[in-house]
N, C-alpha and C positions, 0 to 999 in steps of 0.2 A: 812395719812402717813402709818398707819398700813396696810390698804388695799393694798397700793403700794408695801410694803415689802412682803406681802403674795403672791401677784401676781408674783413678781420677783422670789421668792422662788419656787413657783409652776412651773413657766416656766423653771427655772434652773434644777429642779428635772426631769422634763419631757424631757429636752434636753439630760440629762445624763442617761435616763432610756430607756430600750427597753423591750418589752413583746413579748414572743414567745408562740404561741399556739402549742401544740404538741400532738402526740399520742405515747404511749409507748406500745410495744409488749414485753412481758416477758415470755420466756420459762423456766419452772421450772423442771429441770431434775428429781428430786426425786419423783415427782408425775406425770411426763410425761404430763404436761398440759401447755397451753399457756393462759396468762391473758392479756387483753387489757384494757388500761386506757387512758383517755384524761385529759389534764391539761394545766397549764400555768407556764412558767418560766419568772420571772421578774428580770432584771438586773438593779440595781441602785448602782452607784459608785462601791464599792468593796463588794457588798452584792448580794446574789442570793436568791430569794424567789420562792419556788416551791409549787404549789397547784394543787391537782387533783380535777377534776369536781366531784360533788356529794359527797364531803367530807369537813368537817370543819377543817381538819388538814392542817396546813401551816408549811412548813419546811423552815428555814432561815439559810443560810450558810454565816458566816462572821468571819474573823480572826481565822481560825482553830477551830471554834465552830459551832455546829448545834443546833439551837433552834427549838424545836418542840412545836407548839402551837395547842392544841386541842379545843380551845375556853374556856374551863373551867380550863384546866391544862397546864402549861408550864414547859418543862424540857430542860436542856442544856447538850449536849454531847461534850466532848473534842475529837476532831477528830484526835489529835495526838495519841490517844489510839485506834482509829478505822481507820487504814491506808487505807483499801479498800474503805470505804465510803468517806474518804478525797480525794482519787484519782478520784472518780467519779465526785465530785464537781470541782476538778481541771481540769479535762477533759472538763466538760461543760463550765467552765469559759474561759479556754484557747482557745477552739474552737470558742466560741462566739466572743472573742476578737481578733481572728486570730493571736494568740501568740504561735506558735509552739516552740519557744525557751524555753518557760516555761516547755514544755513537754519533751524536750530533756534530762533533768536531770534524768527522770524516764523511758523514752522509747527510743528505736531505731526508728527513723522516716524515712519512705520512701513513695514516691508517684508514682503511676502508673495509667494512664488513668483517672486522676483527682480524684482518690480514695487514701486517705492517710491511711497508715497502721502503727500502733504503736505496737511494740513488747516490752513488759516490760523488764526492766533491774533488775538484782539482786533479792532481796527477794520479790519484787512485783510480779515476775513471779510465786510465790507460790499461788497467788490469782487470778490474771488476766492472761488469756491465750493470748488474742489478742484484739486490738481495731481497727476498721475501720470506716472511715467517709468520707463523700463527702459534701463539702460546696463550693458554688460559692458565690452568694450574700446572699443566705439563706441556711440553713442546709437541705440538702436532707435527710441524715440519719447519725446516729452514732450507731454502733453495738459494744457492749461490751460482749466478751466471757469470762466467768469465768472458772477457772480450775475445779470447781464443776460440770460443764456441763450446768449451767444456762446461758442463752443468753438474753440480753436486747437490743432492737432496738428502737431508738427514731427518729421520723420523724416530721419535722416542718409542721404544717397544714397551709393552706392558709386562714382560717377563719378570 
C-alpha cells in the first residue's frame, strides 16, 4: 500500500510539474558587460524553483517568499520588501501559466506581431522600464529592461 501511495504521489507531482531549460543573457550597464548563464526553472503547483548550471544555489519562490539554499545555508527573503524581485517571479509565473490577467494589475499589456509588450504602471516604473516576450507553445524569449540600464533576456532551450 505504501508503494502504491508513493507512486500515485509521484505521478501527481509530475503531472503538475513542468521543467524549462533556459539560457539567461544579462547585460550589466554599470560595468558594460554581458553575462551568460544556463539553468532550469521548475514549476510545481504554486512554487517556482530556479537553479543555474554549475552552481549549488537553488532559489525557491513560494507565497511571496524567496528561499535561497546554498547547500550548507538557507535564507528566506520577504518579497513584499523586494518589489522588483517579486515582479520578476510574478512575470515568470504568469507567462508560464498564460495568465496575462495577473499582470494587468501592474502593467499595461499590448500585443503586436505575436510579441507581448508590458509597460509598468505606477511606482513599478521606477524600477522596470519595459518587458517584452514571445510565447506560443514554448517561451521564445522574455526581455526585462530595468531603469538602471540592465537588460535580462531569457530564452527557453530545446535540450
